[in-house]
N, C-alpha and C positions, 0 to 999 in steps of 0.2 A: 806662811799663809794666814796667820793671825794678824788681823787688819787694825789693831789696837783697840777693838770693842770688847777685850776680855775673852776668856775662853767659855763662861757660861756653864750649865749643867751637863754632866755626862750620865747617861742613864743606861744601866745595864739590866737587862730583863733576862731571866732563865725560866724557860718553861720546860714542860714535860717531866720525865722521870715518874715514877710509881705516884699515882693518883693526879698526875697533872699539875703539880703545885707550881704557882708562879711566884718567883722572887724577884724582887727589884731593889737593885742600888742605885740611888740618886746622889750624885755627888756635885756640890757646888764648886767647881773647881777654882773659881776666883776667890772664895772666902776660904778655901782649904790651906793647911800648912803644907801640903803637898804640891801646891800651885805650880812651882817652878820645875817639879820632875814630872807631873802629869800634864799640864798644859802644852807644852811644846809637843810632847808625844802624841796626844790627841790631834794637834793641828797639822802634825806631818803624816798621819797614816793616810792610806791611799783610799779615802773614802770613796771617790768616784771610780778610781782603778781597780776596787776589788769586784766590779760588776760583772756578774756572768749571767745574762739575761736568760739563757736556756735552762738555768737551774731555778728560775723565778717561779715556777709552778703554775704558771698563767696568771701572774699577779698585774702584769700589762703596765697599768698607769700608775702603780702605786710608788711613792717616793722611796728611794733607797735602792739596795742591792740585795737580792736574795742569792746568797752564794752556798755552794755545797748541798749537802744532802739535808732533808728535812727532819733527820734522826731516825726515827722509828719507834717502835714500842719501848717505852721506859727510857728513851734516850734524850738528853737535854739539847733544847736548840738555845741560841743566845741571839738576841736582839740588842744593837749597840747604837745609841743614838746621842748626838751632840748638834751644836749648832753648824757643824761640818757635813752632816750626813746621817744617814740610817743604814745599817747593814745587818744581815742575819747569817748565822752560821750553825750549821750542825756541829756539836761539841768535837766529834771526831775529825771535822774538816776544817777546823778554825786554824788559819796560818797562826805562826808562832808570834809576830808582833801583836795580833789581836789577843792571843791567848796570854801573853805577858800583860797587856793592858787590863784584861779581865781579871787576872789573879791580884794585880796591885789595886784595883778599885774594891775587891771583895775583902782585902785585907785591911782597908782604910774605912769604908762606908759599912754601916748596919743595914742589913737586908730588911726589906718589908714585904711581908706576905701578902698577896692579893690573889683574889679569885680571877681565873681567867675570863676576859671579856669587861672586868671592872677598872675604872680610871682612878 
Protein backbone atom coordinates (compact mmCIF):
# COMPACT_ATOMS: atom_id res chain seq x y z
CA UNK A 1 0.00 0.00 0.00
CA UNK A 2 2.97 2.35 0.52
CA UNK A 3 3.59 4.17 -2.74
CA UNK A 4 7.21 5.08 -1.94
CA UNK A 5 6.29 8.44 -0.42
CA UNK A 6 7.29 7.33 3.05
CA UNK A 7 5.08 6.38 5.95
CA UNK A 8 4.81 9.82 7.58
CA UNK A 9 3.57 10.38 11.11
CA UNK A 10 1.47 8.03 13.17
CA UNK A 11 -0.60 9.78 15.81
CA UNK A 12 -2.29 7.88 18.62
CA UNK A 13 -4.63 9.85 20.87
CA UNK A 14 -6.11 8.40 24.04
CA UNK A 15 -8.96 10.31 25.60
CA UNK A 16 -11.22 9.58 28.51
CA UNK A 17 -10.47 8.04 31.83
CA UNK A 18 -10.66 9.89 35.10
CA UNK A 19 -10.60 13.62 34.43
CA UNK A 20 -10.85 13.20 30.66
CA UNK A 21 -7.08 13.45 30.20
CA UNK A 22 -5.91 13.45 26.57
CA UNK A 23 -2.56 11.78 25.82
CA UNK A 24 -1.02 11.96 22.36
CA UNK A 25 1.81 9.86 20.97
CA UNK A 26 3.19 11.34 17.72
CA UNK A 27 5.67 9.07 15.96
CA UNK A 28 7.53 10.15 12.82
CA UNK A 29 7.80 6.68 11.33
CA UNK A 30 10.28 7.62 8.61
CA UNK A 31 12.89 8.98 11.03
CA UNK A 32 12.30 6.30 13.67
CA UNK A 33 14.74 3.46 14.22
CA UNK A 34 11.62 1.27 14.21
CA UNK A 35 10.63 2.29 10.67
CA UNK A 36 10.99 -1.19 9.21
CA UNK A 37 8.85 -2.85 11.86
CA UNK A 38 6.13 -0.21 12.20
CA UNK A 39 5.87 1.29 8.70
CA UNK A 40 4.73 -1.82 6.84
CA UNK A 41 2.35 -2.73 9.69
CA UNK A 42 0.70 0.70 9.48
CA UNK A 43 0.44 0.50 5.68
CA UNK A 44 -1.18 -2.95 5.79
CA UNK A 45 -3.82 -2.26 8.46
CA UNK A 46 -7.44 -2.13 7.25
CA UNK A 47 -7.91 1.65 7.50
CA UNK A 48 -11.01 1.67 5.29
CA UNK A 49 -11.98 -1.93 6.01
CA UNK A 50 -12.55 -1.10 9.69
CA UNK A 51 -15.47 1.16 8.90
CA UNK A 52 -18.73 0.47 10.71
CA UNK A 53 -20.93 3.47 9.84
CA UNK A 54 -23.67 2.51 12.30
CA UNK A 55 -21.18 3.04 15.13
CA UNK A 56 -20.33 6.55 13.94
CA UNK A 57 -22.70 8.23 16.34
CA UNK A 58 -23.94 10.64 13.68
CA UNK A 59 -20.45 11.70 12.55
CA UNK A 60 -21.68 11.52 8.95
CA UNK A 61 -19.18 13.41 6.81
CA UNK A 62 -16.17 13.08 9.10
CA UNK A 63 -13.06 11.52 7.66
CA UNK A 64 -12.18 8.18 9.16
CA UNK A 65 -14.05 5.32 10.67
CA UNK A 66 -15.77 5.34 14.01
CA UNK A 67 -15.56 1.77 15.26
CA UNK A 68 -17.01 0.12 18.34
CA UNK A 69 -18.40 1.75 21.41
CA UNK A 70 -17.60 5.25 22.53
CA UNK A 71 -16.24 3.94 25.79
CA UNK A 72 -18.44 5.26 28.57
CA UNK A 73 -17.66 6.82 31.91
CA UNK A 74 -13.95 6.61 32.72
CA UNK A 75 -13.21 4.46 29.66
CA UNK A 76 -10.53 5.20 27.11
CA UNK A 77 -11.20 5.98 23.46
CA UNK A 78 -8.34 5.82 20.96
CA UNK A 79 -8.03 7.77 17.71
CA UNK A 80 -5.30 6.45 15.42
CA UNK A 81 -4.29 8.57 12.45
CA UNK A 82 -1.76 8.22 9.66
CA UNK A 83 -1.46 9.16 6.03
CA UNK A 84 -3.53 6.05 5.33
CA UNK A 85 -6.58 7.08 7.32
CA UNK A 86 -8.18 7.69 10.71
CA UNK A 87 -9.95 5.19 12.96
CA UNK A 88 -11.46 5.38 16.45
CA UNK A 89 -11.99 2.56 18.91
CA UNK A 90 -13.25 2.18 22.42
CA UNK A 91 -10.48 0.43 24.34
CA UNK A 92 -12.56 -2.71 24.95
CA UNK A 93 -13.57 -2.92 21.28
CA UNK A 94 -10.14 -2.46 19.69
CA UNK A 95 -9.21 -5.36 17.38
CA UNK A 96 -5.96 -7.18 18.15
CA UNK A 97 -3.89 -5.82 15.26
CA UNK A 98 -4.74 -2.23 16.25
CA UNK A 99 -4.09 -2.94 19.94
CA UNK A 100 -0.67 -4.36 19.03
CA UNK A 101 0.17 -1.21 17.07
CA UNK A 102 -0.95 1.08 19.91
CA UNK A 103 1.15 -0.89 22.42
CA UNK A 104 4.18 -0.68 20.13
CA UNK A 105 3.82 3.09 19.66
CA UNK A 106 3.30 3.65 23.39
CA UNK A 107 6.53 1.74 24.08
CA UNK A 108 8.51 3.85 21.59
CA UNK A 109 7.18 7.40 21.74
CA UNK A 110 6.79 9.73 24.72
CA UNK A 111 3.22 10.87 25.33
CA UNK A 112 2.25 14.52 25.37
CA UNK A 113 -0.55 15.69 27.64
CA UNK A 114 -3.10 17.93 25.98
CA UNK A 115 -6.35 19.49 26.98
CA UNK A 116 -9.32 18.13 25.05
CA UNK A 117 -10.03 20.38 22.07
CA UNK A 118 -6.48 21.82 21.99
CA UNK A 119 -4.24 21.27 18.97
